[in-house]
C-alpha positions as CSV (number, residue, x, y, z in Angstrom):
1,M,108.5,110.5,-43.2
2,N,107.4,107.3,-41.3
3,L,109.6,104.9,-39.4
4,V,109.9,102.4,-42.2
5,E,111.1,105.1,-44.6
6,R,113.6,106.4,-42.1
7,L,114.9,102.8,-41.5
8,N,115.3,102.3,-45.2
9,Q,117.7,105.3,-45.2
10,G,119.8,103.9,-42.4
11,P,120.0,103.5,-38.7
12,V,117.5,105.3,-36.4
13,L,118.8,106.0,-32.9
14,C,116.5,106.0,-30.0
15,A,118.1,107.1,-26.7
16,E,116.5,105.6,-23.7
17,G,117.3,105.2,-20.0
18,Y,114.9,107.8,-18.8
19,L,113.9,105.7,-15.8
20,F,117.4,105.2,-14.4
21,A,118.4,108.8,-15.3
22,M,115.5,110.1,-13.3
23,E,116.3,107.7,-10.4
24,R,119.9,108.9,-10.3
25,R,118.7,112.5,-10.3
26,G,116.4,111.8,-7.3
27,Y,113.1,112.1,-9.1
28,L,112.1,108.4,-8.8
29,Q,112.7,105.8,-6.1
30,A,113.5,102.1,-6.6
31,G,110.3,100.1,-6.3
32,A,107.3,101.2,-8.2
33,Y,109.3,103.3,-10.7
34,V,106.1,105.0,-11.9
35,P,107.0,108.1,-13.9
36,E,105.0,110.6,-11.9
37,V,107.8,113.0,-12.6
38,V,106.1,113.9,-15.8
39,L,103.3,115.4,-13.7
40,E,105.4,116.7,-10.7
41,H,108.5,118.0,-12.5
42,P,107.8,118.2,-16.3
43,E,110.7,120.7,-16.8
44,V,113.1,118.0,-15.6
45,V,111.7,115.5,-18.2
46,T,111.9,118.2,-20.9
47,Q,115.6,118.8,-20.0
48,L,116.4,115.1,-20.2
49,H,114.7,114.9,-23.7
50,R,116.9,117.8,-24.8
51,E,120.0,116.1,-23.5
52,F,119.1,112.9,-25.4
53,I,118.3,114.8,-28.6
54,R,121.6,116.7,-28.4
55,A,123.4,113.3,-27.9
56,G,122.0,112.2,-31.3
57,S,118.7,110.5,-30.7
58,D,116.4,110.5,-33.7
59,V,113.4,109.5,-31.6
60,V,112.0,111.4,-28.6
61,Q,110.7,108.6,-26.4
62,A,107.8,109.9,-24.2
63,F,108.5,108.9,-20.6
64,T,105.6,106.5,-20.2
65,Y,107.5,103.4,-19.2
66,Y,105.7,101.7,-16.3
67,G,102.9,104.3,-16.7
68,H,100.1,101.7,-17.1
69,R,96.9,100.9,-15.2
70,E,98.2,97.9,-13.3
71,K,101.4,99.6,-12.1
72,L,99.5,102.7,-11.0
73,R,96.8,100.5,-9.3
74,L,99.6,98.9,-7.2
75,I,100.5,102.3,-5.7
76,G,96.9,103.5,-5.3
77,K,97.2,106.1,-8.1
78,E,95.2,104.6,-11.0
79,E,93.4,107.9,-11.6
80,L,96.7,109.4,-12.8
81,L,96.8,107.1,-15.9
82,E,95.4,109.5,-18.4
83,P,97.0,112.7,-17.2
84,L,100.4,110.9,-16.9
85,Q,100.2,109.5,-20.4
86,K,99.0,112.7,-22.0
87,N,101.5,114.9,-20.2
88,A,104.4,112.6,-21.1
89,L,103.4,112.7,-24.8
90,K,103.0,116.5,-24.7
91,I,106.4,116.9,-23.1
92,A,108.1,114.7,-25.7
93,K,106.3,116.5,-28.6
94,D,107.2,119.9,-27.3
95,A,110.8,118.9,-26.8
96,A,111.0,117.6,-30.4
97,N,109.4,120.8,-31.7
98,E,112.3,122.8,-30.2
99,F,114.6,121.1,-32.8
100,P,112.5,121.4,-36.1
101,E,115.6,121.0,-38.2
102,L,116.2,117.4,-37.0
103,D,112.9,115.9,-38.2
104,L,112.6,113.9,-34.9
105,M,110.1,111.1,-34.3
106,I,108.1,110.6,-31.1
107,A,107.5,107.2,-29.4
108,G,106.2,105.9,-26.1
109,N,105.9,102.6,-24.4
110,V,104.3,100.8,-21.4
111,A,106.5,97.8,-21.3
112,N,106.3,95.6,-18.3
113,K,106.6,91.9,-18.0
114,T,103.6,91.6,-15.7
115,F,101.5,93.8,-17.9
116,I,102.5,91.8,-21.1
117,V,101.8,88.5,-19.4
118,L,98.4,89.8,-18.3
119,L,97.7,91.0,-21.8
120,I,98.7,87.7,-23.4
121,N,96.6,85.7,-20.9
122,S,93.6,87.9,-21.7
123,L,94.1,87.4,-25.4
124,I,94.3,83.6,-24.9
125,L,91.1,83.6,-22.9
126,I,89.4,85.7,-25.6
127,A,90.6,83.3,-28.3
128,K,89.4,80.3,-26.4
129,R,86.0,81.9,-25.9
130,C,85.7,82.6,-29.6
131,L,86.7,79.1,-30.5
132,L,84.1,77.6,-28.0
133,N,81.3,79.8,-29.4
134,K,81.8,78.5,-33.0
């Protein structure tokens, strides 16, 4: 069943707060907040997924927040982008598969104001170039 079908049946809960939960547990430090924990301590991320699932989340959100090229470049670890993203998604999928009776969905994100602003500015430039070429 897809997200729209699930929403048509009623509320869909998506627990989040991975970043601050990992910070409180000592796996991230204030500042960069890049989720390297998915590479360094995947078992900890899996456990947090289990806790959120048991708390009632319908969606297992891959811990990809702030795991984008720009953020990784700032800390000199841009080469971790692909392994970080892939491992985060695998951890989320594996955790969801531990609860087959729940029909869980998997999601991820890379939300960041700086990243979004850069993306929007790039799209504006592309649109302007397209208009000028007509």
